[in-house]
N, C-alpha and C positions, 0 to 999 in steps of 0.2 A: 681689449681697445687698447690705445696707444694713452701713455700719458701724456698729459697735458701741464702744459707749464708756460704760467702767463711771467712779463719781462717786462719790468717796469721801468725805463733807462728814458731822458729829458733827448740824448744823445740818438741819432734817429743808425748812425754807425754802429751803434754797439748791439742796438736793435736789431740792427739787421746782422752781426755775425752772430750773435745768442740763435736767434730764429736760426742760420743757414746750420750751424755746428748739432744745436738738437733737435731740428728739424730729416738733418742727417744721419741721425741715429734713431730714425723715429717716435720720435717726439710729437706732438701735436703744442705748435707754440701760438701765442695770444701774444703782440706786442701793446705796449700802452704809452705815452706820454707823460705822466704826471700819474701823482701820487694820488690828486679830487680824481682824475679820471678810471684810475683802479675801483676807488671806491664805490663809484658809479656804476660800473661793469659787474663788481658783484651784486650790488640792488640788484638789477637784473636777467644775471646769469648764471648757471650752478658750480661751483666752489671747485677752481683746480686743481689739481694733485701740490701742484708748489708754485710756488710767488718769489721769483727772483726780484729783486727791489733795491734799483738807485740810493743810497745815500743821500749824495751831493744835489738836489735838484731845484730851481727856483722855486719860487712861492715856497706850498710846502715838502720840506725835506725828507726822507725815508724813517725815520724815525716817529716824523710826529705821522708819517700816515700808517706807517704798522699803531701807537697810539689808537686809532681811529677805526682801522680794520679792528681788531682784539672789542673797539667797545660796540663795530657792527656783528660782529660776529658772537654775542651775548646769547648764552644759549644750543651754543651750536657747536660743531668740531672746529676746533681752531684749523685755520688753511697754513705749511707749513710754510716761513721764510729764510730766505737766502740772499745776503746782504752784495750787494757788487758795492765794492766800493777801487777804487785808485791808490788808495793809503795806506799807510802800515800804523795806522795809530794804532794806540793800545787802549787808550781811552771809550777812541768810537766803537772797538770792540768791544769794549765791557758793557756799556751803555747796549748795546744791540744785543746784547746775553743774558743784559736783564728784561729786558721789552722780551725776548721770546724770541728772537732769530735761531736758526739753528745751528746756520756756520755761515762764513766768511766765505766770499768769492774773489782775487783780488781782480784788477782789469790792469790791461790788455788780458783777455782770456785764455788759455792754456785749453785749447779743444778738449783731449784729454781727461784734462781736471774738473770741466766744468761739465763734462757730462757722467762721471765718474761721480761725482761728490751728487747731483743731480740725483741719478738712480741710488746711489746711499739710501738719502733722504726719505726719498718717496718709500721704499722697502721699509725701511724704516718706522713711516709713520703705518704704515700700512698694517707694517707687524702689532705694533703697539695696539693699536684698531684691535686687530681680530683676537688677540690677550684679548684685551681688555670687555670686548665682548661673548669670550668662552666663560671669562670668568662669574661678568652678570647672569648664567644660566644656572640655576639654582637648582637643578634635581641630579639625585644621583648619577647619573649616567652619564651629563653633563662633566661633572665635578674629575668624575673617573680618564672622560676623554682633555679635559685642561690639562691635564695630571699628563695624559701618553704625549699629547701637545708639545708637554715641558718638554719631556724627555726625549722626545724629538727634538724640539729646537736645541735644546745640548747636547744630543750628537751633532748637527747639523754646525755649530760652533767648533765644536773640538774637531768635524771633518775641516776648518777653513787651511790650518796649519797640520802641514804633510806631515810633523814628526808626534801628534797629539792624537793618545790613542784611547777615551774615556776618561780625559781631563772633567770633566766637568762633573763624572759620575759621582769619579773616588775622593772629590773634591767635598759632594756635598755628605758623602758616606760619613766621611773623618769625623763632617763638622757638627753630623750627628750624635756623633762617638761622643766627642770633648762634651756638648755641648749637655748629653746625658747621663754621662761623667761628672759632669758641675751643678747638676739640679735641676733643671729644666725638666718642665713639664714633657709629656706627649705631643701635646697641641704644641709648643715649644718647640719642641726635636720636628716634628715636622715642616712648620715652617719655616727655620733651618734649614732643611735637608732640601728645601725649592731656592734659597735664595742663594744654595753653596751652587745646586741645579744650574741659575742664572746667574753667573757672577760676571759671567765673561759674555755676556749677552751681547757687549757694545762694542764688539769684535767684528761681528758682523758688517758696522761701516766701514770698516780697517779692510783696503785694497788685499787680497789674500798675495801679492807681491810681495807685498809691507809687510805682514806676519809670515811669509815664507822668505826670505831673503838669506841666504846662505853668510852675505859677509855683512860688517858692520851697518848698520845704521844712519845716515844722512838724519842733523838737525829736525830736520821737516817729516825725515819719518817717523823719526821719536818720538815727536807731537803730537804725530798721530796716534804714533800707539798709547803716549799716556790719555788719549782725552775717551777711549773705551768703559773707563770708567761715567766719563758724566753722560759719555752715549746713552751706554747704559741705563743710568739709573733714569733718560730721558723719556726711552722705551716703556719702565716698566713702572713708574710711579704716578701715572692715569689710575690705574688696574686701582678701581676705591674697592674693592670687597679686601682685597689683600697689597697696602699702600709698604708695609716693611720689605716685599721685592726689591724695592729700589737701595734697600743699605748695604746688602755684601754686593749688590754694583757699583757702587760707587765709593767703598770708600774698602773695599780690598785691598788697596794701593798703602795706604796711611803708613807709616810703625809706630809701632807704641811710641819712641823716642823724638818724633817730629823727622821734617826733613821726607815724608813721602806726596803721593799726588793722589787726588788733586787740587784738594782745599789745603792740603801741611799743617791737619789736624794732629792733637798728641794723647797722651795717654787715656783718660775718662771720655774725654770730647768725642774719639774715637764711640761709634757707635758699639757693644758689645760683641755686636751677632758680627759686625765685619770681626772687629777681633778677630775672633774664635775661626770664620771663611781663612784670616791672611795666614794662621799658622798652618793652617789646612792644606791651603795652596800651595804653600813657599815647599812643605813635606814631600808634598805630588808633583813640582816643578823638577825635585832633588832623585826622586826615586822613579821618576819614570825615562824612556828613551830622549837622544834628541840626537841632529843631524852631529854635531860632533864630538856627542859620550855615551856610552851606554848608561842603565843604571847606578846611581851612584851606591858605593857604598853603604849597609846601613853605620855605622857605627862614625861612618861621616858628616851622614845625612843626620846623626845624633848628635856630634858634633854641633855642627852648625845653629841646629834647633836649641841650644847646650847657650851659644854663641851668643845671638838673638837675640835673649833675654832683656827683657827692661830697654831693646834700643831698639831692635825692628818690632816684637812681639811683646803684648802682654805675659811676664812670666804666670802668671797662673796656667794660663793655656796653652802655653810652650811645657810648665811642668806634667797639663796632664795628655801631650799630642810626646813626652818622654816615657811617660806610662808608657803608652802605648807601642810604641818601642821597645822599648823591654820586655812588653811581651810577647813580641811577634820574634819568639824562639829563629823562628824559622824564614822570616824574612818576604811572609807571601802580602804584605802589606806594599806591592808594586806594582810597576804598570808591566803585564808580560806583553811580550813579541808576540807580533802576530802572527799567525797564522800563513803559512806562507802559498800554502793553497787560496787564498783567500781574491 
C-alpha cells in the first residue's frame, strides 16, 4: 500500500506542487486548505502516515493546528508532522519542535529533499512503532525475538556506512565491559549493551550519500549528521518498557568538558551510560577501518583516550578503557578486514 501524506496549505500552488512531487514518487496525497479542515477531516477518516503542515495560514496557524491535533489524538498514536515554512526562523523552529513536530521543510520545495525527508520520517515512525510493539510482548520467545531484531537493526545501521563493519556491536561489547568493571549489575550491563547496539539508530534518517561522502561535508550536511542523536532518541523514547534505550542514542556525542551535541551538556549532567558509550564509541572509531586510513596503531588510540580525559571523556571511564587497552597485548579489540570472498 502506498504511503499516505496529507498536505495542509492555504496556497493552492504549494498544494499542487507538493501533490505532484509526492504522487510522482508513488505516494497517496490528500490536499487540505486550512488547519480546521485538517481537524475535521481526521475526525471522519483514518490517520495518514504523515502530515505536511504550513505554519503561516489565515485563521488557525500551523502551531495552533498542531496543538489542537494532539488534543484530538489523546489515547491514539500521534501522526508525525513536518512543518512547511518559507522563513529561516530559529524561534519558529524551536517552538515547532517543542510542540512535537518531526522536522521542517523550506518552501519553495526542492523535490528530492521533500521526498527524502517524507520517506525517512515515515520509515522512522514505523520503526519506532514496530519496536514498541515487540517490547510490549512479554513472553520469553518474543523477548528473544526483540533482541534478534535489535541486532539486525544494528547491522542495518552499520550497513549504511560503506566503511563500517560491526561498529554498533563492538561499541555495545566495549560499553558492557566498561560497565562491568565499574560495578554495574548484570541487568544494568545488559541494558547498556542494548543502548550501545542502538546508539546510532538515528543514522537511519540520514541520507546514505551524506554518510558515505568521501570529501568534506557542507554545513547543511553536517547538520544532518549532528541531528542523528535527536532522531535516534525520538525513535526509542516511546518504548515504555525500556525508556533508557534513548539515553545512549541522544547523548553519546556530548563531551565531558562541554562543547558536544545535541544539548551541550557537560560533566555529570551527561547521563552516566552515555558517558560510557562515548568512550567506547570513540575507541571503536579509532580502531576501525575508514576510507582514508586503516586501523590506527594501538599506542595512538591509547594516547588519544588519555588526551581526552576530562575534556571529551569522563576520566574514570577513560581510565577503564585504557586498562582494557593495556591488557589487550595482541591488539584484538579492533575491526578485522572483511573477507574478500564475502
